[in-house]
Biopython code that builds the backbone (N, CA, C, O; Angstrom):
import numpy as np
from Bio.PDB.StructureBuilder import StructureBuilder

atoms = [
    (1, "MET", "N", (-43.950, -27.304, 12.149)),
    (1, "MET", "CA", (-42.994, -26.360, 11.621)),
    (1, "MET", "C", (-43.577, -24.966, 11.703)),
    (1, "MET", "O", (-44.726, -24.735, 11.325)),
    (2, "LYS", "N", (-42.757, -24.017, 12.212)),
    (2, "LYS", "CA", (-43.249, -22.643, 12.352)),
    (2, "LYS", "C", (-43.248, -21.936, 11.010)),
    (2, "LYS", "O", (-42.376, -22.161, 10.171)),
    (3, "SER", "N", (-44.222, -21.093, 10.828)),
    (3, "SER", "CA", (-44.239, -20.280, 9.615)),
    (3, "SER", "C", (-43.351, -19.058, 9.853)),
    (3, "SER", "O", (-43.138, -18.639, 10.991)),
    (4, "ILE", "N", (-42.849, -18.506, 8.777)),
    (4, "ILE", "CA", (-41.982, -17.334, 8.878)),
    (4, "ILE", "C", (-42.855, -16.127, 9.152)),
    (4, "ILE", "O", (-43.758, -15.817, 8.375)),
    (5, "ARG", "N", (-42.589, -15.441, 10.258)),
    (5, "ARG", "CA", (-43.429, -14.331, 10.680)),
    (5, "ARG", "C", (-42.941, -12.990, 10.157)),
    (5, "ARG", "O", (-43.700, -12.022, 10.115)),
    (6, "HIS", "N", (-41.682, -12.933, 9.762)),
    (6, "HIS", "CA", (-41.122, -11.650, 9.348)),
    (6, "HIS", "C", (-40.487, -11.763, 7.953)),
    (6, "HIS", "O", (-39.265, -11.713, 7.815)),
    (7, "PRO", "N", (-41.321, -11.913, 6.932)),
    (7, "PRO", "CA", (-40.757, -12.069, 5.585)),
    (7, "PRO", "C", (-39.998, -10.813, 5.135)),
    (7, "PRO", "O", (-39.054, -10.926, 4.353)),
    (8, "ARG", "N", (-40.378, -9.636, 5.601)),
    (8, "ARG", "CA", (-39.656, -8.412, 5.229)),
    (8, "ARG", "C", (-38.223, -8.462, 5.738)),
    (8, "ARG", "O", (-37.298, -8.052, 5.037)),
    (9, "LEU", "N", (-38.037, -8.958, 6.947)),
    (9, "LEU", "CA", (-36.702, -9.062, 7.519)),
    (9, "LEU", "C", (-35.837, -10.008, 6.695)),
    (9, "LEU", "O", (-34.672, -9.717, 6.425)),
    (10, "ILE", "N", (-36.397, -11.113, 6.306)),
    (10, "ILE", "CA", (-35.651, -12.075, 5.497)),
    (10, "ILE", "C", (-35.301, -11.465, 4.144)),
    (10, "ILE", "O", (-34.175, -11.623, 3.671)),
    (11, "TYR", "N", (-36.245, -10.774, 3.519)),
    (11, "TYR", "CA", (-35.965, -10.122, 2.233)),
    (11, "TYR", "C", (-34.909, -9.029, 2.396)),
    (11, "TYR", "O", (-34.058, -8.853, 1.524)),
    (12, "ALA", "N", (-34.962, -8.310, 3.485)),
    (12, "ALA", "CA", (-33.970, -7.261, 3.729)),
    (12, "ALA", "C", (-32.582, -7.871, 3.915)),
    (12, "ALA", "O", (-31.603, -7.355, 3.376)),
    (13, "LEU", "N", (-32.492, -8.957, 4.667)),
    (13, "LEU", "CA", (-31.201, -9.617, 4.863)),
    (13, "LEU", "C", (-30.662, -10.181, 3.549)),
    (13, "LEU", "O", (-29.464, -10.096, 3.279)),
    (14, "LEU", "N", (-31.540, -10.752, 2.742)),
    (14, "LEU", "CA", (-31.114, -11.258, 1.440)),
    (14, "LEU", "C", (-30.641, -10.114, 0.539)),
    (14, "LEU", "O", (-29.655, -10.258, -0.184)),
    (15, "ALA", "N", (-31.333, -8.998, 0.583)),
    (15, "ALA", "CA", (-30.937, -7.837, -0.223)),
    (15, "ALA", "C", (-29.575, -7.310, 0.221)),
    (15, "ALA", "O", (-28.746, -6.953, -0.617)),
    (16, "ILE", "N", (-29.340, -7.260, 1.513)),
    (16, "ILE", "CA", (-28.051, -6.802, 2.036)),
    (16, "ILE", "C", (-26.941, -7.760, 1.608)),
    (16, "ILE", "O", (-25.869, -7.323, 1.189)),
    (17, "ALA", "N", (-27.193, -9.047, 1.713)),
    (17, "ALA", "CA", (-26.192, -10.036, 1.308)),
    (17, "ALA", "C", (-25.880, -9.921, -0.177)),
    (17, "ALA", "O", (-24.716, -10.002, -0.569)),
    (18, "LEU", "N", (-26.892, -9.735, -1.003)),
    (18, "LEU", "CA", (-26.696, -9.577, -2.439)),
    (18, "LEU", "C", (-25.916, -8.301, -2.741)),
    (18, "LEU", "O", (-25.043, -8.297, -3.609)),
    (19, "MET", "N", (-26.226, -7.226, -2.034)),
    (19, "MET", "CA", (-25.531, -5.964, -2.232)),
    (19, "MET", "C", (-24.052, -6.112, -1.851)),
    (19, "MET", "O", (-23.180, -5.612, -2.561)),
    (20, "MET", "N", (-23.767, -6.785, -0.754)),
    (20, "MET", "CA", (-22.377, -6.980, -0.330)),
    (20, "MET", "C", (-21.623, -7.830, -1.349)),
    (20, "MET", "O", (-20.477, -7.527, -1.680)),
    (21, "PHE", "N", (-22.249, -8.877, -1.842)),
    (21, "PHE", "CA", (-21.636, -9.725, -2.857)),
    (21, "PHE", "C", (-21.340, -8.918, -4.114)),
    (21, "PHE", "O", (-20.270, -9.061, -4.706)),
    (22, "THR", "N", (-22.275, -8.078, -4.522)),
    (22, "THR", "CA", (-22.096, -7.238, -5.713)),
    (22, "THR", "C", (-20.938, -6.263, -5.527)),
    (22, "THR", "O", (-20.126, -6.089, -6.436)),
    (23, "LEU", "N", (-20.853, -5.625, -4.356)),
    (23, "LEU", "CA", (-19.757, -4.681, -4.100)),
    (23, "LEU", "C", (-18.402, -5.382, -4.124)),
    (23, "LEU", "O", (-17.430, -4.836, -4.645)),
    (24, "ILE", "N", (-18.333, -6.580, -3.567)),
    (24, "ILE", "CA", (-17.082, -7.343, -3.587)),
    (24, "ILE", "C", (-16.716, -7.711, -5.019)),
    (24, "ILE", "O", (-15.553, -7.608, -5.408)),
    (25, "ALA", "N", (-17.681, -8.129, -5.790)),
    (25, "ALA", "CA", (-17.428, -8.488, -7.185)),
    (25, "ALA", "C", (-16.941, -7.286, -7.983)),
    (25, "ALA", "O", (-16.031, -7.414, -8.802)),
    (26, "ILE", "N", (-17.535, -6.128, -7.755)),
    (26, "ILE", "CA", (-17.112, -4.909, -8.454)),
    (26, "ILE", "C", (-15.679, -4.560, -8.059)),
    (26, "ILE", "O", (-14.863, -4.227, -8.918)),
    (27, "LYS", "N", (-15.371, -4.635, -6.776)),
    (27, "LYS", "CA", (-14.021, -4.309, -6.287)),
    (27, "LYS", "C", (-12.988, -5.227, -6.915)),
    (27, "LYS", "O", (-11.914, -4.774, -7.313)),
    (28, "LEU", "N", (-13.297, -6.497, -7.007)),
    (28, "LEU", "CA", (-12.356, -7.457, -7.568)),
    (28, "LEU", "C", (-12.166, -7.268, -9.068)),
    (28, "LEU", "O", (-11.110, -7.605, -9.603)),
    (29, "ASN", "N", (-13.161, -6.740, -9.745)),
    (29, "ASN", "CA", (-13.082, -6.554, -11.188)),
    (29, "ASN", "C", (-12.637, -5.165, -11.604)),
    (29, "ASN", "O", (-12.529, -4.889, -12.799)),
    (30, "THR", "N", (-12.374, -4.278, -10.643)),
    (30, "THR", "CA", (-11.930, -2.938, -10.946)),
    (30, "THR", "C", (-10.415, -2.942, -11.106)),
    (30, "THR", "O", (-9.694, -3.487, -10.270)),
    (31, "ALA", "N", (-9.947, -2.338, -12.173)),
    (31, "ALA", "CA", (-8.506, -2.276, -12.404)),
    (31, "ALA", "C", (-7.844, -1.420, -11.335)),
    (31, "ALA", "O", (-8.404, -0.407, -10.916)),
    (32, "PRO", "N", (-6.663, -1.814, -10.892)),
    (32, "PRO", "CA", (-5.965, -1.007, -9.893)),
    (32, "PRO", "C", (-5.527, 0.330, -10.485)),
    (32, "PRO", "O", (-5.320, 0.451, -11.692)),
    (33, "GLN", "N", (-5.389, 1.327, -9.620)),
    (33, "GLN", "CA", (-4.929, 2.640, -10.052)),
    (33, "GLN", "C", (-3.411, 2.599, -10.196)),
    (33, "GLN", "O", (-2.721, 1.970, -9.393)),
    (34, "ILE", "N", (-2.901, 3.264, -11.210)),
    (34, "ILE", "CA", (-1.465, 3.364, -11.427)),
    (34, "ILE", "C", (-0.975, 4.650, -10.780)),
    (34, "ILE", "O", (-1.521, 5.725, -11.027)),
    (35, "VAL", "N", (0.061, 4.533, -9.949)),
    (35, "VAL", "CA", (0.651, 5.691, -9.286)),
    (35, "VAL", "C", (2.167, 5.620, -9.422)),
    (35, "VAL", "O", (2.734, 4.592, -9.793)),
    (36, "VAL", "N", (2.804, 6.750, -9.109)),
    (36, "VAL", "CA", (4.262, 6.850, -9.175)),
    (36, "VAL", "C", (4.815, 6.994, -7.765)),
    (36, "VAL", "O", (4.252, 7.703, -6.932)),
    (37, "PHE", "N", (5.928, 6.308, -7.512)),
    (37, "PHE", "CA", (6.663, 6.440, -6.261)),
    (37, "PHE", "C", (8.142, 6.571, -6.609)),
    (37, "PHE", "O", (8.691, 5.733, -7.324)),
    (38, "ASP", "N", (8.780, 7.615, -6.108)),
    (38, "ASP", "CA", (10.187, 7.860, -6.412)),
    (38, "ASP", "C", (11.062, 7.051, -5.457)),
    (38, "ASP", "O", (11.459, 7.531, -4.395)),
    (39, "LEU", "N", (11.344, 5.843, -5.849)),
    (39, "LEU", "CA", (12.130, 4.917, -5.048)),
    (39, "LEU", "C", (13.565, 5.421, -4.896)),
    (39, "LEU", "O", (14.129, 5.369, -3.803)),
    (40, "GLU", "N", (14.147, 5.902, -5.974)),
    (40, "GLU", "CA", (15.534, 6.381, -5.948)),
    (40, "GLU", "C", (15.697, 7.548, -4.967)),
    (40, "GLU", "O", (16.649, 7.582, -4.187)),
    (41, "GLN", "N", (14.769, 8.495, -5.013)),
    (41, "GLN", "CA", (14.817, 9.643, -4.101)),
    (41, "GLN", "C", (14.690, 9.187, -2.653)),
    (41, "GLN", "O", (15.395, 9.690, -1.778)),
    (42, "THR", "N", (13.809, 8.253, -2.401)),
    (42, "THR", "CA", (13.579, 7.760, -1.042)),
    (42, "THR", "C", (14.822, 7.072, -0.495)),
    (42, "THR", "O", (15.224, 7.314, 0.643)),
    (43, "LEU", "N", (15.428, 6.211, -1.312)),
    (43, "LEU", "CA", (16.653, 5.545, -0.876)),
    (43, "LEU", "C", (17.785, 6.547, -0.684)),
    (43, "LEU", "O", (18.590, 6.408, 0.237)),
    (44, "SER", "N", (17.850, 7.546, -1.540)),
    (44, "SER", "CA", (18.884, 8.584, -1.425)),
    (44, "SER", "C", (18.723, 9.385, -0.134)),
    (44, "SER", "O", (19.707, 9.681, 0.545)),
    (45, "GLN", "N", (17.483, 9.732, 0.200)),
    (45, "GLN", "CA", (17.227, 10.460, 1.444)),
    (45, "GLN", "C", (17.631, 9.632, 2.658)),
    (45, "GLN", "O", (18.202, 10.159, 3.613)),
    (46, "TYR", "N", (17.336, 8.349, 2.620)),
    (46, "TYR", "CA", (17.713, 7.482, 3.734)),
    (46, "TYR", "C", (19.232, 7.367, 3.823)),
    (46, "TYR", "O", (19.800, 7.391, 4.915)),
    (47, "GLN", "N", (19.881, 7.242, 2.675)),
    (47, "GLN", "CA", (21.337, 7.147, 2.661)),
    (47, "GLN", "C", (21.964, 8.427, 3.226)),
    (47, "GLN", "O", (22.961, 8.357, 3.944)),
    (48, "ASP", "N", (21.400, 9.576, 2.913)),
    (48, "ASP", "CA", (21.890, 10.841, 3.478)),
    (48, "ASP", "C", (21.791, 10.831, 5.006)),
    (48, "ASP", "O", (22.689, 11.318, 5.694)),
    (49, "GLN", "N", (20.707, 10.280, 5.526)),
    (49, "GLN", "CA", (20.555, 10.178, 6.982)),
    (49, "GLN", "C", (21.615, 9.256, 7.582)),
    (49, "GLN", "O", (22.132, 9.512, 8.670)),
    (50, "LEU", "N", (21.927, 8.189, 6.864)),
    (50, "LEU", "CA", (22.961, 7.273, 7.344)),
    (50, "LEU", "C", (24.332, 7.944, 7.345)),
    (50, "LEU", "O", (25.132, 7.721, 8.254)),
    (51, "ILE", "N", (24.603, 8.753, 6.342)),
    (51, "ILE", "CA", (25.875, 9.472, 6.273)),
    (51, "ILE", "C", (26.002, 10.423, 7.463)),
    (51, "ILE", "O", (27.065, 10.521, 8.074)),
    (52, "GLU", "N", (24.918, 11.118, 7.786)),
    (52, "GLU", "CA", (24.923, 12.034, 8.936)),
    (52, "GLU", "C", (25.136, 11.297, 10.252)),
    (52, "GLU", "O", (25.621, 11.883, 11.219)),
    (53, "ALA", "N", (24.779, 10.021, 10.296)),
    (53, "ALA", "CA", (24.927, 9.233, 11.523)),
    (53, "ALA", "C", (26.364, 8.758, 11.738)),
    (53, "ALA", "O", (26.669, 8.147, 12.762)),
    (54, "ASN", "N", (27.243, 9.035, 10.778)),
    (54, "ASN", "CA", (28.674, 8.675, 10.882)),
    (54, "ASN", "C", (28.893, 7.187, 11.151)),
    (54, "ASN", "O", (29.684, 6.815, 12.018)),
    (55, "LEU", "N", (28.195, 6.352, 10.412)),
    (55, "LEU", "CA", (28.374, 4.904, 10.560)),
    (55, "LEU", "C", (29.578, 4.451, 9.743)),
    (55, "LEU", "O", (29.954, 5.091, 8.761)),
    (56, "ASP", "N", (30.176, 3.337, 10.164)),
    (56, "ASP", "CA", (31.253, 2.789, 9.327)),
    (56, "ASP", "C", (30.635, 2.175, 8.075)),
    (56, "ASP", "O", (29.421, 1.981, 8.010)),
    (57, "ASP", "N", (31.468, 1.870, 7.083)),
    (57, "ASP", "CA", (30.970, 1.395, 5.779)),
    (57, "ASP", "C", (30.139, 0.124, 5.885)),
    (57, "ASP", "O", (29.121, -0.021, 5.210)),
    (58, "GLN", "N", (30.581, -0.790, 6.735)),
    (58, "GLN", "CA", (29.863, -2.059, 6.876)),
    (58, "GLN", "C", (28.467, -1.836, 7.483)),
    (58, "GLN", "O", (27.479, -2.383, 6.991)),
    (59, "GLU", "N", (28.394, -1.042, 8.537)),
    (59, "GLU", "CA", (27.105, -0.760, 9.177)),
    (59, "GLU", "C", (26.204, 0.046, 8.238)),
    (59, "GLU", "O", (24.997, -0.187, 8.172)),
    (60, "HIS", "N", (26.800, 0.991, 7.517)),
    (60, "HIS", "CA", (26.057, 1.801, 6.554)),
    (60, "HIS", "C", (25.412, 0.898, 5.499)),
    (60, "HIS", "O", (24.225, 1.034, 5.204)),
    (61, "SER", "N", (26.190, -0.017, 4.938)),
    (61, "SER", "CA", (25.684, -0.937, 3.914)),
    (61, "SER", "C", (24.599, -1.850, 4.470)),
    (61, "SER", "O", (23.594, -2.112, 3.809)),
    (62, "ALA", "N", (24.809, -2.330, 5.687)),
    (62, "ALA", "CA", (23.817, -3.215, 6.309)),
    (62, "ALA", "C", (22.499, -2.481, 6.554)),
    (62, "ALA", "O", (21.428, -3.017, 6.270)),
    (63, "GLN", "N", (22.576, -1.264, 7.078)),
    (63, "GLN", "CA", (21.370, -0.464, 7.341)),
    (63, "GLN", "C", (20.625, -0.165, 6.039)),
    (63, "GLN", "O", (19.399, -0.264, 5.981)),
    (64, "LEU", "N", (21.373, 0.202, 4.997)),
    (64, "LEU", "CA", (20.750, 0.521, 3.711)),
    (64, "LEU", "C", (20.083, -0.706, 3.098)),
    (64, "LEU", "O", (18.990, -0.606, 2.540)),
    (65, "ALA", "N", (20.733, -1.855, 3.199)),
    (65, "ALA", "CA", (20.150, -3.095, 2.665)),
    (65, "ALA", "C", (18.876, -3.472, 3.421)),
    (65, "ALA", "O", (17.894, -3.893, 2.810)),
    (66, "THR", "N", (18.890, -3.325, 4.732)),
    (66, "THR", "CA", (17.707, -3.620, 5.543)),
    (66, "THR", "C", (16.557, -2.685, 5.174)),
    (66, "THR", "O", (15.415, -3.117, 5.018)),
    (67, "PHE", "N", (16.875, -1.404, 5.038)),
    (67, "PHE", "CA", (15.839, -0.433, 4.670)),
    (67, "PHE", "C", (15.273, -0.749, 3.294)),
    (67, "PHE", "O", (14.060, -0.677, 3.097)),
    (68, "ASP", "N", (16.124, -1.094, 2.347)),
    (68, "ASP", "CA", (15.669, -1.421, 1.002)),
    (68, "ASP", "C", (14.706, -2.605, 1.029)),
    (68, "ASP", "O", (13.672, -2.585, 0.361)),
    (69, "THR", "N", (15.047, -3.631, 1.799)),
    (69, "THR", "CA", (14.179, -4.811, 1.922)),
    (69, "THR", "C", (12.840, -4.437, 2.564)),
    (69, "THR", "O", (11.779, -4.825, 2.075)),
    (70, "ASP", "N", (12.902, -3.681, 3.658)),
    (70, "ASP", "CA", (11.677, -3.262, 4.347)),
    (70, "ASP", "C", (10.824, -2.364, 3.454)),
    (70, "ASP", "O", (9.602, -2.501, 3.408)),
    (71, "LEU", "N", (11.471, -1.456, 2.754)),
    (71, "LEU", "CA", (10.750, -0.538, 1.874)),
    (71, "LEU", "C", (9.992, -1.292, 0.794)),
    (71, "LEU", "O", (8.817, -1.017, 0.550)),
    (72, "ARG", "N", (10.646, -2.225, 0.156)),
    (72, "ARG", "CA", (9.989, -2.987, -0.917)),
    (72, "ARG", "C", (8.829, -3.832, -0.378)),
    (72, "ARG", "O", (7.797, -3.964, -1.035)),
    (73, "ARG", "N", (9.000, -4.397, 0.807)),
    (73, "ARG", "CA", (7.912, -5.166, 1.444)),
    (73, "ARG", "C", (6.722, -4.249, 1.733)),
    (73, "ARG", "O", (5.573, -4.608, 1.473)),
    (74, "LEU", "N", (7.007, -3.066, 2.272)),
    (74, "LEU", "CA", (5.937, -2.127, 2.613)),
    (74, "LEU", "C", (5.268, -1.551, 1.366)),
    (74, "LEU", "O", (4.069, -1.272, 1.383)),
    (75, "LEU", "N", (6.023, -1.371, 0.293)),
    (75, "LEU", "CA", (5.421, -0.909, -0.957)),
    (75, "LEU", "C", (4.437, -1.944, -1.492)),
    (75, "LEU", "O", (3.348, -1.600, -1.951)),
    (76, "LYS", "N", (4.823, -3.191, -1.430)),
    (76, "LYS", "CA", (3.924, -4.268, -1.877)),
    (76, "LYS", "C", (2.651, -4.289, -1.028)),
    (76, "LYS", "O", (1.541, -4.397, -1.551)),
    (77, "GLU", "N", (2.835, -4.183, 0.290)),
    (77, "GLU", "CA", (1.696, -4.161, 1.214)),
    (77, "GLU", "C", (0.780, -2.969, 0.920)),
    (77, "GLU", "O", (-0.439, -3.120, 0.842)),
    (78, "TYR", "N", (1.372, -1.792, 0.758)),
    (78, "TYR", "CA", (0.612, -0.572, 0.497)),
    (78, "TYR", "C", (-0.175, -0.711, -0.816)),
    (78, "TYR", "O", (-1.345, -0.335, -0.892)),
    (79, "ALA", "N", (0.481, -1.250, -1.835)),
    (79, "ALA", "CA", (-0.181, -1.422, -3.133)),
    (79, "ALA", "C", (-1.379, -2.363, -3.024)),
    (79, "ALA", "O", (-2.423, -2.107, -3.624)),
    (80, "GLN", "N", (-1.239, -3.440, -2.268)),
    (80, "GLN", "CA", (-2.340, -4.391, -2.113)),
    (80, "GLN", "C", (-3.502, -3.773, -1.361)),
    (80, "GLN", "O", (-4.656, -3.916, -1.764)),
    (81, "VAL", "N", (-3.200, -3.089, -0.271)),
    (81, "VAL", "CA", (-4.249, -2.505, 0.559)),
    (81, "VAL", "C", (-5.008, -1.410, -0.198)),
    (81, "VAL", "O", (-6.227, -1.294, -0.076)),
    (82, "HIS", "N", (-4.277, -0.612, -0.979)),
    (82, "HIS", "CA", (-4.893, 0.521, -1.667)),
    (82, "HIS", "C", (-5.250, 0.232, -3.128)),
    (82, "HIS", "O", (-5.645, 1.136, -3.864)),
    (83, "HIS", "N", (-5.108, -1.027, -3.541)),
    (83, "HIS", "CA", (-5.460, -1.459, -4.895)),
    (83, "HIS", "C", (-4.729, -0.604, -5.945)),
    (83, "HIS", "O", (-5.348, 0.035, -6.796)),
    (84, "LEU", "N", (-3.382, -0.618, -5.853)),
    (84, "LEU", "CA", (-2.538, 0.201, -6.710)),
    (84, "LEU", "C", (-1.520, -0.645, -7.462)),
    (84, "LEU", "O", (-1.190, -1.760, -7.059)),
    (85, "VAL", "N", (-1.037, -0.090, -8.556)),
    (85, "VAL", "CA", (0.170, -0.556, -9.215)),
    (85, "VAL", "C", (1.137, 0.607, -9.093)),
    (85, "VAL", "O", (0.840, 1.719, -9.531)),
    (86, "ILE", "N", (2.302, 0.350, -8.494)),
    (86, "ILE", "CA", (3.264, 1.418, -8.233)),
    (86, "ILE", "C", (4.412, 1.322, -9.241)),
    (86, "ILE", "O", (5.040, 0.275, -9.396)),
    (87, "PHE", "N", (4.666, 2.437, -9.918)),
    (87, "PHE", "CA", (5.775, 2.544, -10.864)),
    (87, "PHE", "C", (6.767, 3.583, -10.372)),
    (87, "PHE", "O", (6.410, 4.500, -9.632)),
    (88, "VAL", "N", (8.018, 3.430, -10.791)),
    (88, "VAL", "CA", (8.999, 4.488, -10.563)),
    (88, "VAL", "C", (8.819, 5.523, -11.658)),
    (88, "VAL", "O", (8.331, 5.189, -12.737)),
    (89, "PRO", "N", (9.204, 6.790, -11.408)),
    (89, "PRO", "CA", (8.948, 7.856, -12.381)),
    (89, "PRO", "C", (9.481, 7.576, -13.787)),
    (89, "PRO", "O", (8.815, 7.925, -14.762)),
    (90, "GLY", "N", (10.633, 6.970, -13.924)),
    (90, "GLY", "CA", (11.200, 6.722, -15.246)),
    (90, "GLY", "C", (10.453, 5.681, -16.057)),
    (90, "GLY", "O", (10.664, 5.574, -17.265)),
    (91, "ALA", "N", (9.584, 4.910, -15.418)),
    (91, "ALA", "CA", (8.848, 3.859, -16.122)),
    (91, "ALA", "C", (7.597, 4.381, -16.822)),
    (91, "ALA", "O", (6.999, 3.675, -17.634)),
    (92, "LEU", "N", (7.200, 5.614, -16.512)),
    (92, "LEU", "CA", (6.009, 6.208, -17.121)),
    (92, "LEU", "C", (6.372, 7.534, -17.773)),
    (92, "LEU", "O", (7.276, 8.236, -17.320)),
    (93, "ILE", "N", (5.670, 7.861, -18.822)),
    (93, "ILE", "CA", (5.898, 9.150, -19.461)),
    (93, "ILE", "C", (5.094, 10.231, -18.758)),
    (93, "ILE", "O", (5.634, 11.286, -18.426)),
    (94, "SER", "N", (3.825, 9.985, -18.529)),
    (94, "SER", "CA", (2.995, 10.959, -17.816)),
    (94, "SER", "C", (1.653, 10.339, -17.474)),
    (94, "SER", "O", (1.317, 9.236, -17.908)),
    (95, "GLY", "N", (0.889, 11.094, -16.671)),
    (95, "GLY", "CA", (-0.495, 10.724, -16.433)),
    (95, "GLY", "C", (-0.798, 10.031, -15.130)),
    (95, "GLY", "O", (-1.968, 9.906, -14.767)),
    (96, "ALA", "N", (0.212, 9.575, -14.406)),
    (96, "ALA", "CA", (-0.061, 8.894, -13.144)),
    (96, "ALA", "C", (0.249, 9.843, -11.988)),
    (96, "ALA", "O", (1.261, 10.543, -12.015)),
    (97, "PRO", "N", (-0.616, 9.869, -10.975)),
    (97, "PRO", "CA", (-0.351, 10.746, -9.830)),
    (97, "PRO", "C", (0.878, 10.284, -9.051)),
    (97, "PRO", "O", (1.130, 9.087, -8.914)),
    (98, "ASP", "N", (1.634, 11.254, -8.546)),
    (98, "ASP", "CA", (2.817, 10.967, -7.746)),
    (98, "ASP", "C", (2.384, 10.824, -6.289)),
    (98, "ASP", "O", (1.869, 11.772, -5.696)),
    (99, "ARG", "N", (2.591, 9.658, -5.722)),
    (99, "ARG", "CA", (2.216, 9.388, -4.339)),
    (99, "ARG", "C", (3.441, 9.240, -3.439)),
    (99, "ARG", "O", (3.352, 8.657, -2.358)),
    (100, "THR", "N", (4.584, 9.765, -3.883)),
    (100, "THR", "CA", (5.829, 9.571, -3.142)),
    (100, "THR", "C", (5.707, 10.025, -1.695)),
    (100, "THR", "O", (6.005, 9.256, -0.780)),
    (101, "THR", "N", (5.275, 11.255, -1.475)),
    (101, "THR", "CA", (5.209, 11.793, -0.114)),
    (101, "THR", "C", (4.255, 10.978, 0.752)),
    (101, "THR", "O", (4.579, 10.649, 1.893)),
    (102, "GLU", "N", (3.102, 10.658, 0.224)),
    (102, "GLU", "CA", (2.108, 9.878, 0.976)),
    (102, "GLU", "C", (2.654, 8.501, 1.359)),
    (102, "GLU", "O", (2.481, 8.045, 2.489)),
    (103, "ILE", "N", (3.308, 7.855, 0.413)),
    (103, "ILE", "CA", (3.836, 6.514, 0.678)),
    (103, "ILE", "C", (5.024, 6.585, 1.633)),
    (103, "ILE", "O", (5.198, 5.704, 2.475)),
    (104, "GLN", "N", (5.844, 7.632, 1.508)),
    (104, "GLN", "CA", (6.960, 7.797, 2.448)),
    (104, "GLN", "C", (6.442, 7.920, 3.883)),
    (104, "GLN", "O", (7.009, 7.327, 4.800)),
    (105, "HIS", "N", (5.390, 8.671, 4.073)),
    (105, "HIS", "CA", (4.795, 8.797, 5.411)),
    (105, "HIS", "C", (4.286, 7.442, 5.904)),
    (105, "HIS", "O", (4.465, 7.097, 7.072)),
    (106, "TYR", "N", (3.663, 6.686, 5.026)),
    (106, "TYR", "CA", (3.182, 5.352, 5.384)),
    (106, "TYR", "C", (4.346, 4.466, 5.831)),
    (106, "TYR", "O", (4.252, 3.772, 6.844)),
    (107, "VAL", "N", (5.438, 4.493, 5.075)),
    (107, "VAL", "CA", (6.613, 3.677, 5.385)),
    (107, "VAL", "C", (7.197, 4.082, 6.737)),
    (107, "VAL", "O", (7.520, 3.225, 7.559)),
    (108, "ILE", "N", (7.331, 5.381, 6.964)),
    (108, "ILE", "CA", (7.881, 5.872, 8.230)),
    (108, "ILE", "C", (7.035, 5.387, 9.404)),
    (108, "ILE", "O", (7.568, 4.876, 10.389)),
    (109, "GLU", "N", (5.728, 5.547, 9.296)),
    (109, "GLU", "CA", (4.835, 5.117, 10.378)),
    (109, "GLU", "C", (4.879, 3.610, 10.583)),
    (109, "GLU", "O", (4.878, 3.133, 11.718)),
    (110, "ALA", "N", (4.918, 2.864, 9.490)),
    (110, "ALA", "CA", (4.977, 1.398, 9.604)),
    (110, "ALA", "C", (6.264, 0.954, 10.265)),
    (110, "ALA", "O", (6.248, 0.047, 11.097)),
    (111, "LEU", "N", (7.384, 1.575, 9.911)),
    (111, "LEU", "CA", (8.664, 1.213, 10.517)),
    (111, "LEU", "C", (8.722, 1.599, 11.991)),
    (111, "LEU", "O", (9.335, 0.897, 12.796)),
    (112, "LYS", "N", (8.090, 2.705, 12.340)),
    (112, "LYS", "CA", (8.031, 3.101, 13.754)),
    (112, "LYS", "C", (7.259, 2.054, 14.564)),
    (112, "LYS", "O", (7.667, 1.692, 15.668)),
    (113, "LYS", "N", (6.159, 1.578, 14.016)),
    (113, "LYS", "CA", (5.352, 0.568, 14.713)),
    (113, "LYS", "C", (6.093, -0.759, 14.860)),
    (113, "LYS", "O", (5.907, -1.480, 15.839)),
    (114, "GLU", "N", (6.934, -1.071, 13.876)),
    (114, "GLU", "CA", (7.659, -2.340, 13.898)),
    (114, "GLU", "C", (8.844, -2.333, 14.853)),
    (114, "GLU", "O", (9.302, -3.386, 15.296)),
    (115, "SER", "N", (9.344, -1.124, 15.171)),
    (115, "SER", "CA", (10.530, -1.099, 16.038)),
    (115, "SER", "C", (10.183, -0.949, 17.498)),
    (115, "SER", "O", (11.076, -0.912, 18.344)),
]
sb = StructureBuilder()
sb.init_structure("model")
sb.init_model(0)
sb.init_chain("A")
sb.init_seg("    ")
for serial, (resi, resn, name, xyz) in enumerate(atoms, 1):
    if name == "N":
        sb.init_residue(resn, " ", resi, " ")
    sb.init_atom(name, np.array(xyz, "f"), 0.0, 1.0, " ", f" {name:<3s}", serial, name[0])
structure = sb.get_structure()
């Protein structure tokens, strides 16, 4: 059986593994940040765009329903990736940063990639 020739390397690898485990444990135990997203404003802006497109009522309703479904899916995804809890403005009195513009940009880019 060969003796270990590089004990420093083994200790360094063990230290790195322990550090990575510790960082993962800290991340999992950190409370998510609470932010605000103006869902009503976002849906209203999209509805205004649909009105400008001169769609009939049935197509307008279908497009709005699809966007609402996609938006909620993307909000959930965004919250998971960024370790957030997202509230609408009326659900909080104060103290949470408003991420509406940032999240709207994320949604726009995600929808562009999907189409």
